[in-house]
C-alpha positions as CSV (number, residue, x, y, z in Angstrom):
1,M,-160.1,22.3,-21.3
2,G,-157.2,24.7,-21.0
3,S,-155.4,25.4,-17.8
4,K,-157.3,28.7,-17.3
5,A,-160.8,27.2,-17.5
6,L,-162.8,26.9,-14.3
7,S,-163.8,23.5,-13.2
8,R,-167.4,22.8,-12.3
9,R,-166.5,22.7,-8.6
10,Q,-164.6,26.0,-8.8
11,F,-167.6,27.7,-10.6
12,I,-170.1,26.4,-8.0
13,G,-167.9,27.5,-5.1
14,A,-167.4,31.0,-6.6
15,S,-171.1,31.3,-7.3
16,A,-172.0,30.3,-3.7
17,Q,-169.4,32.8,-2.3
18,A,-170.8,35.6,-4.4
19,A,-174.3,34.9,-3.4
20,L,-173.4,34.8,0.3
21,L,-171.4,38.1,0.0
22,G,-174.3,39.8,-1.7
23,A,-176.8,38.6,1.0
24,L,-174.5,39.9,3.7
25,A,-173.8,43.2,2.1
26,A,-177.6,43.8,1.7
27,T,-178.2,43.3,5.4
28,L,-175.3,45.4,6.8
29,K,-175.7,49.0,7.8
30,P,-173.5,51.4,5.8
31,L,-170.2,52.1,7.5
32,S,-170.9,55.8,7.5
33,A,-174.1,55.2,9.6
34,F,-171.9,53.8,12.4
35,V,-169.0,56.2,12.1
36,L,-170.6,59.6,11.6
37,D,-172.8,59.6,14.6
38,E,-172.2,62.5,16.9
39,G,-170.0,61.9,19.9
40,A,-166.5,60.6,20.5
41,I,-164.0,59.7,17.8
42,S,-164.9,56.5,16.0
43,T,-162.3,53.8,15.9
44,L,-162.4,51.4,12.9
45,F,-160.9,47.9,12.9
46,D,-160.6,45.1,10.4
47,P,-162.7,42.2,11.8
48,R,-160.6,39.6,9.9
49,F,-157.7,40.1,12.4
50,P,-158.2,39.5,16.1
51,A,-155.2,41.8,16.9
52,A,-156.9,44.7,15.1
53,R,-159.9,44.5,17.4
54,T,-157.7,44.2,20.5
55,R,-155.7,47.3,19.6
56,A,-158.7,49.2,18.5
57,L,-160.4,48.6,21.9
58,E,-157.3,50.2,23.5
59,L,-157.5,53.2,21.1
60,A,-161.2,53.7,21.4
61,G,-161.5,54.1,25.2
62,A,-165.1,55.2,25.6
63,G,-165.4,56.0,21.9
64,R,-167.3,54.0,19.3
65,L,-165.7,50.9,17.9
66,C,-166.7,50.0,14.3
67,P,-165.8,47.0,12.1
68,A,-164.5,48.3,8.8
69,G,-164.4,46.6,5.6
70,G,-165.0,47.7,2.1
71,D,-164.7,51.1,0.4
72,P,-164.4,54.1,2.7
73,T,-165.4,56.6,-0.1
74,E,-168.8,57.5,1.3
75,L,-167.4,57.8,4.8
76,V,-164.7,60.3,3.7
77,L,-167.0,62.4,1.6
78,Q,-169.5,62.8,4.4
79,A,-166.7,63.6,6.9
80,L,-165.5,66.4,4.5
81,Q,-169.0,68.0,4.1
82,G,-169.0,70.2,7.1
83,R,-169.9,67.6,9.8
84,P,-169.2,68.5,13.4
85,A,-165.6,68.3,14.5
86,S,-166.1,65.0,16.3
87,A,-167.4,63.4,13.1
88,R,-164.4,64.6,11.1
89,R,-161.9,62.6,13.1
90,L,-161.4,58.9,12.7
91,Q,-158.8,56.4,13.9
92,G,-158.3,52.8,13.2
93,V,-156.4,49.5,13.1
94,T,-156.9,48.1,9.6
95,T,-154.9,46.9,6.6
96,E,-153.1,49.5,4.5
97,S,-156.0,49.9,2.1
98,V,-158.1,52.1,4.3
99,P,-155.5,54.8,5.1
100,F,-154.4,54.6,1.4
101,C,-158.0,55.4,0.3
102,L,-158.3,58.1,2.9
103,R,-155.1,59.7,1.6
104,Q,-156.4,59.6,-2.0
105,L,-159.8,60.9,-1.3
106,A,-158.8,63.6,1.1
107,P,-155.2,64.7,0.2
108,H,-155.3,67.8,2.4
109,A,-156.5,66.0,5.5
110,H,-154.1,65.1,8.2
111,L,-153.3,61.4,8.2
112,T,-150.7,59.6,10.3
113,Q,-150.1,55.9,10.2
114,R,-147.6,53.3,11.5
115,R,-147.3,49.6,10.8
116,I,-148.0,47.5,13.8
117,D,-147.5,44.1,12.2
118,R,-147.2,42.3,8.9
119,D,-150.9,43.1,8.0
120,L,-152.1,46.0,10.1
121,F,-151.6,49.7,10.4
122,E,-152.7,52.0,13.2
123,W,-153.8,55.4,11.8
124,R,-155.4,58.7,12.7
125,F,-157.4,60.9,10.3
126,E,-158.6,64.4,10.7
127,A,-160.4,66.3,7.9
128,R,-159.3,69.9,8.1
129,S,-161.8,72.7,7.4
């Protein structure tokens, strides 16, 4: 076998991980169902980092706190489709990938971000009418 071939153990491990991720994804509510509810600004956090949840709780105040992972495309598109003003503002403590995607999907929206540690960014997003 060449050095790039998967061993039987690696193949079985990767298959088990893929099956588990598929099962979890099927049971989770879409992120937009959490975030685009009417009410206060939603605050997203990356559940892989305990510091993200702690900082997000400080930002959220009485607002809605939502774990974020995955592709924010649906979320941004819904936020830009004439939702009430409260649904068009988001904030979060996540890795750089989420604000990067927001910037690409909504280049005319207002997005501020700052690095808070090696992995995490604190950001605020507002889709302008």
